[in-house]
C-alpha positions as CSV (number, residue, x, y, z in Angstrom):
1,M,-52.1,-23.6,-111.4
2,C,-53.3,-22.8,-107.9
3,F,-51.7,-23.1,-104.5
4,E,-53.5,-26.0,-102.6
5,S,-54.6,-24.8,-99.2
6,N,-55.2,-26.7,-96.0
7,L,-58.9,-27.0,-96.9
8,D,-59.4,-30.8,-97.2
9,D,-63.1,-30.9,-97.9
10,V,-63.6,-28.8,-101.1
11,P,-67.2,-29.3,-102.3
12,S,-67.0,-30.8,-105.8
13,D,-69.6,-28.5,-107.3
14,T,-67.7,-25.3,-106.5
15,W,-65.7,-23.3,-109.1
16,W,-62.7,-21.1,-108.3
17,L,-61.0,-18.3,-110.3
18,D,-57.3,-19.0,-110.9
19,T,-55.0,-16.3,-112.3
20,D,-52.2,-18.8,-112.9
21,A,-54.3,-21.4,-114.8
22,T,-53.9,-21.5,-118.6
23,I,-56.9,-23.8,-119.1
24,H,-60.2,-24.5,-117.2
25,T,-60.1,-27.8,-115.3
26,V,-62.8,-30.0,-113.8
27,N,-62.6,-33.0,-111.5
28,S,-65.9,-34.7,-112.4
29,L,-67.1,-36.1,-115.7
30,Q,-70.7,-35.3,-114.7
31,E,-70.1,-31.6,-115.4
32,L,-68.5,-32.1,-118.8
33,R,-70.7,-31.8,-121.9
34,N,-69.8,-32.6,-125.5
35,R,-66.7,-34.4,-124.1
36,R,-64.2,-36.4,-126.0
37,R,-61.7,-38.8,-124.6
38,L,-58.0,-38.0,-125.3
39,V,-55.1,-40.3,-126.0
40,D,-52.5,-40.6,-123.3
41,T,-50.0,-38.1,-124.7
42,E,-52.5,-35.7,-126.4
43,L,-52.6,-33.1,-123.6
44,V,-50.5,-32.9,-120.4
45,V,-50.8,-30.1,-117.9
46,N,-48.0,-28.8,-115.7
47,M,-49.4,-28.3,-112.2
48,G,-48.2,-25.5,-109.9
49,N,-46.1,-28.0,-107.9
50,G,-44.2,-29.1,-111.1
51,V,-46.1,-32.4,-111.4
52,K,-47.3,-33.2,-114.9
53,V,-50.8,-34.8,-115.2
54,K,-52.5,-36.1,-118.3
55,V,-55.9,-34.8,-119.3
56,E,-58.4,-37.7,-119.8
57,H,-61.2,-35.8,-121.5
58,I,-62.0,-32.4,-122.8
59,G,-65.3,-30.7,-123.2
60,T,-67.6,-27.8,-122.2
61,V,-68.9,-26.9,-118.7
62,R,-72.0,-24.7,-118.4
63,L,-72.3,-22.6,-115.3
64,I,-75.1,-20.4,-114.3
65,L,-73.9,-17.5,-112.2
66,V,-76.0,-15.7,-109.5
67,S,-76.7,-13.0,-112.0
68,K,-78.2,-15.7,-114.3
69,H,-75.4,-15.1,-116.8
70,V,-74.6,-18.4,-118.5
71,L,-70.8,-19.1,-118.6
72,N,-69.9,-21.8,-121.1
73,L,-66.3,-23.0,-120.4
74,S,-65.2,-24.6,-123.6
75,N,-62.1,-26.7,-123.8
76,T,-62.3,-27.6,-120.2
77,A,-59.9,-30.4,-119.2
78,F,-61.1,-33.3,-117.0
79,I,-58.3,-34.1,-114.5
80,P,-59.7,-36.4,-111.8
81,S,-56.8,-35.9,-109.4
82,I,-57.4,-32.1,-108.9
83,R,-59.3,-31.0,-105.8
84,R,-60.8,-27.8,-107.2
85,N,-62.6,-27.0,-110.4
86,L,-60.7,-24.1,-111.8
87,I,-61.6,-21.2,-114.2
88,S,-58.7,-19.6,-116.0
89,V,-58.9,-15.8,-115.7
90,S,-56.6,-15.4,-118.7
91,V,-58.9,-17.6,-120.9
92,L,-61.9,-15.5,-119.9
93,D,-60.0,-12.3,-120.5
94,K,-59.3,-13.4,-124.1
95,C,-63.0,-14.0,-124.5
96,G,-63.8,-10.4,-123.5
97,Y,-64.5,-10.7,-119.8
98,V,-63.2,-8.0,-117.4
99,F,-62.4,-8.5,-113.8
100,Y,-62.5,-6.0,-110.9
101,F,-60.7,-7.2,-107.7
102,G,-61.5,-5.3,-104.5
103,N,-62.8,-5.8,-100.9
104,R,-62.4,-9.6,-101.0
105,K,-64.7,-9.8,-104.0
106,V,-64.3,-10.1,-107.8
107,T,-66.9,-8.5,-110.0
108,I,-66.9,-10.1,-113.5
109,F,-68.1,-7.9,-116.4
110,Y,-69.0,-8.9,-120.0
111,D,-69.9,-6.3,-122.5
112,Y,-70.0,-3.6,-119.8
113,V,-72.6,-5.6,-117.8
114,V,-72.0,-7.4,-114.5
115,A,-71.9,-11.1,-115.5
116,G,-71.1,-12.5,-112.0
117,T,-69.2,-12.3,-108.8
118,A,-66.7,-14.3,-106.8
119,T,-66.1,-14.2,-103.1
120,F,-62.6,-14.6,-101.4
121,Y,-62.4,-17.8,-99.5
122,D,-59.4,-19.8,-98.3
123,G,-56.9,-17.9,-100.5
124,L,-58.9,-18.1,-103.7
125,Y,-62.0,-16.5,-105.2
126,K,-65.0,-18.9,-105.3
127,I,-67.5,-18.2,-108.1
128,D,-71.0,-17.3,-106.9
129,L,-73.3,-19.8,-108.7
130,L,-77.1,-20.2,-108.7
131,P,-78.1,-23.3,-106.7
132,T,-78.4,-26.2,-109.1
133,L,-81.8,-27.6,-109.9
134,D,-80.8,-31.0,-108.4
135,H,-80.0,-29.5,-105.0
136,A,-83.1,-27.3,-105.1
137,S,-85.5,-30.1,-106.0
138,S,-83.9,-32.5,-103.4
139,S,-84.6,-29.9,-100.7
140,V,-88.1,-29.3,-101.8
141,F,-88.8,-33.1,-101.8
142,V,-87.4,-33.5,-98.3
143,V,-89.5,-30.5,-97.0
144,N,-92.6,-31.8,-98.8
145,T,-92.2,-35.3,-97.4
146,V,-91.8,-33.9,-93.9
147,L,-94.9,-31.7,-94.2
148,V,-97.0,-34.5,-95.6
149,S,-96.0,-36.9,-92.9
150,Q,-96.7,-34.3,-90.2
151,L,-100.1,-33.6,-91.7
152,L,-101.0,-37.3,-91.9
153,E,-100.0,-38.0,-88.3
154,G,-103.1,-36.4,-86.8
155,L,-105.6,-38.0,-89.2
156,P,-107.4,-41.3,-88.4
157,R,-106.3,-44.3,-90.4
158,T,-108.9,-45.7,-92.8
159,T,-109.2,-48.9,-94.7
160,P,-109.4,-48.4,-98.4
161,R,-112.9,-49.1,-99.8
162,H,-113.2,-51.4,-102.8
163,D,-116.2,-50.8,-105.0
164,S,-117.2,-53.6,-107.4
């Protein structure tokens, strides 16, 4: 798989292209749709450092790239001990994707159209994803709460009126 870098704090919602990976791997069950639990010996993955790890679940991950292209990664292996979510370049190549590497960027094509990009970071290429709805809605909530509380600060306090 990939060479682990000195980067200790890898955000769990990031995805990285890996030219050595033979399968897609994810470290969180939250991302895995249509998953099924595997028996202990059903699937074992040889890591780049020679260690063998068992795959606990297999399923599909749905990523929305900055181009709004939806990338469905079927047969993605859940391995909780990995630090990075990895996308196998060879698996995508078999599915018809084409990759252009240059200038510390990867442009990903599908059917002659740009499907997405990845940016070189810490020795690997990080997939450029659209911000997730959860992150966006959390930010909006925080901003709205701050704005409402700032607006209410200058208003006089009133006692609610009860009509009978």
